[in-house]
C-alpha positions as CSV (number, residue, x, y, z in Angstrom):
1,X,75.4,-45.6,91.7
2,X,78.1,-48.2,91.9
3,X,76.9,-49.8,88.6
4,X,77.0,-46.4,86.9
5,X,80.6,-45.8,88.1
6,X,81.6,-49.3,86.8
7,X,80.0,-48.6,83.4
8,X,81.8,-45.3,83.2
9,X,85.1,-47.2,83.9
10,X,84.3,-49.7,81.1
11,X,83.5,-46.8,78.7
12,X,86.8,-45.2,79.6
13,X,88.5,-48.6,79.0
14,X,86.9,-49.0,75.6
15,X,87.9,-45.4,74.8
16,X,91.6,-46.1,75.7
17,X,91.5,-49.2,73.5
18,X,90.2,-47.1,70.6
19,X,92.9,-44.5,71.1
20,X,95.6,-47.2,71.1
21,X,94.1,-48.6,67.9
22,X,94.0,-45.2,66.3
23,X,97.6,-44.6,67.2
24,X,98.6,-47.9,65.6
25,X,96.3,-47.7,62.5
26,X,98.4,-45.4,60.3
27,X,101.8,-46.9,61.1
28,X,101.7,-49.8,58.5
29,X,100.5,-50.0,55.0
30,X,97.4,-51.9,54.0
31,X,98.0,-55.6,53.5
32,X,96.4,-57.3,50.5
33,X,94.2,-59.6,52.5
34,X,93.1,-56.6,54.6
35,X,91.8,-54.9,51.5
36,X,90.2,-58.0,50.1
37,X,86.7,-56.8,51.1
38,X,87.0,-53.9,48.7
39,X,87.4,-56.0,45.6
40,X,83.7,-56.1,44.8
41,X,83.4,-52.3,45.3
42,X,86.3,-51.1,43.2
43,X,87.4,-54.0,40.9
44,X,84.0,-55.7,40.4
45,X,85.8,-58.9,41.5
46,X,84.0,-61.5,43.6
47,X,83.3,-65.2,43.8
48,X,79.5,-65.2,43.6
49,X,76.5,-62.9,43.1
50,X,72.8,-62.9,42.6
51,X,70.7,-60.6,40.5
52,X,68.7,-58.0,42.4
53,X,67.4,-54.5,41.6
54,X,68.5,-55.0,38.0
55,X,72.1,-55.4,39.0
56,X,74.6,-57.9,40.3
57,X,74.6,-58.2,44.1
58,X,77.9,-59.8,45.4
59,X,77.3,-62.4,48.1
60,X,80.8,-64.0,48.4
61,X,84.2,-62.3,48.0
62,X,85.9,-65.7,47.9
63,X,84.6,-69.2,48.7
64,X,84.8,-68.8,52.5
65,X,84.5,-65.0,53.0
66,X,81.2,-63.3,52.4
67,X,80.4,-59.6,51.6
68,X,79.1,-58.5,55.0
69,X,82.2,-56.4,55.5
70,X,82.0,-55.2,51.9
71,X,78.4,-54.0,52.5
72,X,79.5,-52.1,55.6
73,X,82.3,-50.3,53.8
74,X,80.2,-49.6,50.7
75,X,78.2,-47.4,53.1
76,X,81.3,-46.0,54.8
77,X,83.1,-45.2,51.6
78,X,80.1,-43.3,50.4
79,X,80.5,-41.0,53.4
80,X,84.3,-40.7,53.8
81,X,87.2,-41.1,51.4
82,X,89.0,-44.5,51.5
83,X,92.3,-44.3,53.4
84,X,94.4,-46.2,55.9
85,X,92.4,-44.6,58.7
86,X,89.0,-45.1,57.2
87,X,89.8,-48.7,56.5
88,X,91.1,-49.5,60.0
89,X,89.2,-47.2,62.5
90,X,85.8,-48.9,61.9
91,X,87.4,-52.2,62.9
92,X,89.0,-50.6,66.0
93,X,85.5,-49.3,66.8
94,X,84.1,-52.9,66.5
95,X,86.8,-54.0,68.9
96,X,85.8,-51.4,71.4
97,X,82.2,-52.3,71.2
98,X,83.1,-56.0,71.6
99,X,84.9,-55.2,74.9
100,X,81.8,-53.4,76.2
101,X,79.5,-56.3,75.2
102,X,81.9,-58.8,76.7
103,X,81.7,-56.9,80.0
104,X,77.9,-56.9,79.8
105,X,77.9,-60.7,79.0
106,X,80.1,-61.6,82.0
107,X,78.1,-59.3,84.2
108,X,74.9,-61.2,83.4
109,X,76.3,-64.7,83.8
110,X,78.8,-64.2,86.6
111,X,79.6,-61.1,88.6
112,X,80.5,-57.4,88.1
113,X,84.0,-58.2,89.5
114,X,84.6,-61.0,87.0
115,X,83.2,-58.7,84.2
116,X,85.6,-55.9,85.0
117,X,88.6,-58.2,85.2
118,X,87.6,-59.9,81.9
119,X,87.1,-56.6,80.1
120,X,90.4,-55.3,81.3
121,X,92.2,-58.5,80.2
122,X,90.6,-58.3,76.7
123,X,91.2,-54.5,76.3
124,X,94.9,-54.9,77.1
125,X,95.4,-58.0,75.1
126,X,98.0,-57.2,72.4
127,X,96.9,-59.9,70.0
128,X,93.3,-58.8,70.2
129,X,94.3,-55.1,69.6
130,X,96.7,-55.8,66.7
131,X,94.5,-58.4,64.8
132,X,91.5,-56.1,65.1
133,X,93.3,-53.0,64.0
134,X,95.2,-54.6,61.2
135,X,92.2,-56.8,60.2
136,X,93.8,-58.9,57.5
137,X,92.1,-62.1,58.9
138,X,89.5,-60.7,59.1
139,X,88.5,-61.2,62.7
140,X,87.1,-58.0,64.1
141,X,83.5,-58.5,62.9
142,X,83.7,-62.2,63.9
143,X,84.5,-61.3,67.6
144,X,81.7,-58.8,67.6
145,X,79.2,-61.2,66.2
146,X,80.3,-64.1,68.5
147,X,80.0,-62.0,71.7
148,X,76.7,-60.4,70.5
149,X,75.2,-63.8,69.7
150,X,76.2,-65.1,73.1
151,X,74.8,-62.0,74.9
152,X,71.5,-62.3,73.1
153,X,71.3,-66.0,74.0
154,X,71.8,-65.1,77.7
155,X,69.1,-62.4,77.3
156,X,66.7,-65.0,75.9
157,X,67.5,-67.4,78.8
158,X,66.7,-64.7,81.3
159,X,63.7,-63.1,79.6
160,X,62.2,-65.9,77.5
161,X,61.6,-63.4,74.7
162,X,61.7,-65.1,71.3
163,X,63.0,-61.8,69.8
164,X,66.2,-62.4,71.7
165,X,66.4,-66.0,70.5
166,X,65.7,-65.1,66.8
167,X,68.1,-62.1,66.8
168,X,70.9,-64.1,68.5
169,X,70.5,-67.0,66.0
170,X,70.5,-64.4,63.2
171,X,73.7,-62.9,64.4
172,X,75.4,-66.3,64.5
173,X,74.2,-67.0,61.0
174,X,75.7,-63.7,59.9
175,X,79.0,-64.8,61.4
176,X,79.0,-67.9,59.2
177,X,78.4,-65.7,56.1
178,X,81.1,-63.3,57.2
179,X,83.7,-66.0,57.3
180,X,83.0,-69.7,57.1
181,X,85.6,-70.7,59.7
182,X,83.2,-69.4,62.3
183,X,82.0,-73.0,62.1
184,X,84.9,-73.7,64.5
185,X,83.5,-71.4,67.1
186,X,79.9,-72.5,66.4
187,X,81.0,-76.1,67.0
188,X,82.6,-75.0,70.3
189,X,79.5,-73.2,71.4
190,X,77.3,-76.2,70.5
191,X,79.5,-78.8,72.3
192,X,80.0,-76.6,75.3
193,X,76.3,-75.8,75.5
194,X,75.2,-79.5,75.3
195,X,77.9,-80.8,77.7
196,X,78.0,-78.0,80.3
197,X,74.6,-76.3,80.1
198,X,72.4,-79.3,79.2
199,X,69.9,-78.7,82.0
200,X,69.2,-75.2,80.7
201,X,69.3,-76.2,77.1
202,X,66.9,-79.1,77.7
203,X,64.3,-76.7,79.1
204,X,64.3,-74.7,75.8
205,X,64.0,-77.8,73.5
206,X,60.5,-77.0,72.3
207,X,59.6,-77.3,68.6
208,X,58.5,-73.6,68.4
209,X,61.7,-72.3,69.9
210,X,63.9,-74.6,67.9
211,X,62.0,-73.5,64.8
212,X,62.5,-69.8,65.6
213,X,66.2,-70.4,66.3
214,X,66.7,-72.3,63.1
215,X,64.8,-69.7,61.0
216,X,66.9,-66.8,62.5
217,X,70.1,-68.7,61.8
218,X,69.1,-69.6,58.2
219,X,68.2,-66.0,57.4
220,X,71.5,-64.7,58.7
221,X,73.5,-67.4,56.9
222,X,71.3,-67.3,53.8
223,X,73.9,-65.7,51.4
224,X,76.4,-68.4,52.4
225,X,73.8,-71.2,52.0
226,X,72.6,-69.9,48.6
227,X,76.2,-69.9,47.4
228,X,76.8,-73.5,48.5
229,X,73.5,-74.6,47.0
230,X,74.2,-73.0,43.7
231,X,77.7,-74.3,43.8
232,X,77.2,-77.6,45.7
233,X,79.4,-77.6,48.9
234,X,81.9,-75.3,47.3
235,X,83.2,-73.9,50.6
236,X,84.0,-77.2,52.2
237,X,85.2,-78.9,49.1
238,X,87.6,-76.1,48.2
239,X,89.0,-75.3,51.7
240,X,88.4,-78.1,54.3
241,X,91.2,-80.5,54.4
242,X,92.0,-82.5,57.5
243,X,95.5,-83.4,58.7
244,X,97.3,-85.0,61.6
245,X,98.4,-81.8,63.2
246,X,101.8,-80.8,64.6
247,X,100.3,-80.5,68.1
248,X,103.4,-78.8,69.6
249,X,103.6,-76.1,66.9
250,X,99.9,-75.2,67.0
251,X,99.9,-75.2,70.8
252,X,102.9,-72.9,70.9
253,X,100.9,-70.6,68.6
254,X,98.2,-70.4,71.2
255,X,100.7,-69.6,73.9
256,X,102.4,-66.9,71.7
257,X,99.0,-65.3,71.0
258,X,98.2,-65.2,74.7
259,X,101.5,-63.6,75.5
260,X,101.1,-61.1,72.6
261,X,104.2,-62.1,70.8
262,X,102.8,-64.0,67.8
263,X,103.1,-61.0,65.4
264,X,106.7,-60.2,65.9
265,X,108.3,-60.2,62.5
266,X,105.0,-60.0,60.7
267,X,103.8,-56.4,60.8
268,X,107.3,-55.1,61.1
269,X,110.8,-56.7,60.7
270,X,112.7,-58.0,63.6
271,X,115.5,-55.8,65.0
272,X,117.9,-58.4,63.6
273,X,116.8,-57.8,60.0
274,X,119.5,-56.6,57.6
275,X,119.7,-52.8,57.1
276,X,117.0,-51.8,59.5
277,X,115.3,-48.5,58.7
278,X,115.7,-45.7,61.2
279,X,112.4,-44.2,62.6
280,X,111.2,-41.1,60.8
281,X,108.3,-40.1,63.1
282,X,108.3,-38.7,66.6
283,X,106.2,-41.7,67.7
284,X,108.8,-44.1,66.2
285,X,111.7,-42.3,67.8
286,X,109.8,-42.5,71.1
287,X,109.3,-46.2,70.7
288,X,113.0,-46.7,70.0
289,X,113.9,-44.6,73.1
290,X,111.5,-46.7,75.3
291,X,112.9,-49.9,73.9
292,X,116.5,-48.8,74.5
293,X,115.7,-47.5,78.0
294,X,113.6,-50.4,79.3
295,X,115.1,-53.2,77.2
296,X,113.4,-55.7,75.0
297,X,110.0,-57.1,76.0
298,X,108.9,-60.1,73.9
299,X,105.6,-60.9,75.5
300,X,103.3,-60.7,78.5
301,X,102.4,-63.2,81.2
302,X,98.8,-64.1,80.2
303,X,99.7,-67.7,79.4
304,X,101.2,-68.2,82.8
305,X,98.2,-66.5,84.5
306,X,95.8,-68.8,82.5
307,X,97.9,-71.8,83.5
308,X,97.9,-70.9,87.2
309,X,94.1,-70.3,87.0
310,X,93.6,-73.7,85.5
311,X,95.7,-75.3,88.3
312,X,93.5,-73.5,90.9
313,X,90.6,-75.7,90.1
314,X,88.9,-75.3,93.5
315,X,88.1,-71.8,92.5
316,X,86.3,-72.7,89.3
317,X,85.4,-76.4,89.5
318,X,81.8,-75.7,90.3
319,X,81.4,-72.8,87.8
320,X,79.4,-73.8,84.7
321,X,80.6,-70.7,82.9
322,X,84.3,-71.5,83.6
323,X,83.7,-75.0,82.3
324,X,81.8,-73.6,79.2
325,X,84.9,-71.4,78.5
326,X,87.3,-74.3,78.8
327,X,85.2,-76.7,76.6
328,X,84.6,-74.0,74.0
329,X,88.3,-73.2,73.8
330,X,89.4,-76.8,73.6
331,X,86.8,-77.8,71.0
332,X,87.4,-74.7,68.9
333,X,91.1,-75.1,69.0
334,X,90.9,-78.8,68.0
335,X,88.7,-77.9,65.0
336,X,91.4,-75.5,63.7
337,X,94.2,-77.8,64.7
338,X,93.0,-80.7,62.6
339,X,92.3,-78.4,59.6
340,X,95.1,-78.3,57.1
341,X,96.9,-74.9,56.9
342,X,94.9,-73.6,59.9
343,X,95.7,-72.9,63.6
344,X,99.3,-71.8,62.9
345,X,98.8,-68.1,62.7
346,X,97.5,-65.4,65.0
347,X,94.4,-64.6,62.9
348,X,93.2,-68.1,63.5
349,X,94.2,-68.6,67.1
350,X,92.6,-65.3,68.1
351,X,89.2,-66.7,67.1
352,X,89.4,-68.4,70.6
353,X,89.1,-65.0,72.1
354,X,87.5,-63.8,74.4
355,X,86.7,-67.1,76.1
356,X,90.2,-67.6,77.6
357,X,89.8,-64.2,79.2
358,X,86.3,-65.2,80.4
359,X,87.8,-68.2,82.2
360,X,90.6,-66.2,83.8
361,X,88.3,-63.4,84.8
362,X,85.9,-65.8,86.6
363,X,88.8,-67.6,88.3
364,X,90.5,-64.4,89.5
365,X,87.2,-63.0,90.7
366,X,86.6,-66.1,92.8
367,X,89.8,-65.5,94.8
368,X,88.7,-64.4,98.4
369,X,90.8,-61.2,98.2
370,X,89.4,-59.8,101.5
371,X,90.4,-63.0,103.4
372,X,93.8,-63.0,101.8
373,X,94.5,-59.4,103.0
374,X,93.8,-60.4,106.7
């Protein structure tokens, strides 16, 4: 009964997230990168295709973005007319499902309390909401595939069923095809898995299981691999440039994203902009009223909460999951930090999500709240 009530709470949380996204969705015009997925559908414009069924089948929109999202919207746009809402609401829906799967993941690897805290933190994260709704990155499908792949890996570890192993590997392969910079997250998962979960990983190192995992991944990533075989190493040669990063600037971007203020001045102008437009809608006038009544709020406190949780190391020191979250976040951030023209924008930084929320959720859940109340 208790589990049922908790799941209902999570479904309500996911529903509220969807409602917030639906409210925001029509408030800004479509950005050109946000509509990039539609180029193969309406302009017959793409980077690479293969012949199939007596026609060209696009595999890559550009050298580092595949046509997974294109294929999804090819179906959607055959059912509903393209519009701002029909472009954005599916990505908001993916965000809602990601929150639910994130809860299920933490519940399996930690506790229901940690799962509930983590899900609440993710559902109320401004950067997660905005970058999923206005999916110019794109990032919404990446988050969904990352969490789904991890959940299937945990299912395999618990059940031993090779179907979970194959499908989890397939999903991670799809993520590479969807957008090549998922290699950052894949590196983070691999390093964290080997360094933190090695005793569990070592038990699964059997040729049959390794072969199944490799096959699943190769099938999922096959469009991306075919492209880079036909045009040798095109993705890396055209996009991967290393640099000595501006550590301070890129770290500040992480903090800004955690606090939900990294998109000020991006989707809308700052209040200080010349000749600001007056709100025309009731929602806009309400926002201006709230702003005038409560004053300006430039960000939340998530970065401080995460910092305090890190300092409370007795609470998480023995938790492999907390360590996994930290190693993943550090390695993935380092990958984007040393990549030229990467790590300095919210749509890159948010690819660390939801592992910072996993770390905070586990740490906060470890606080002996009953003892503290006495």
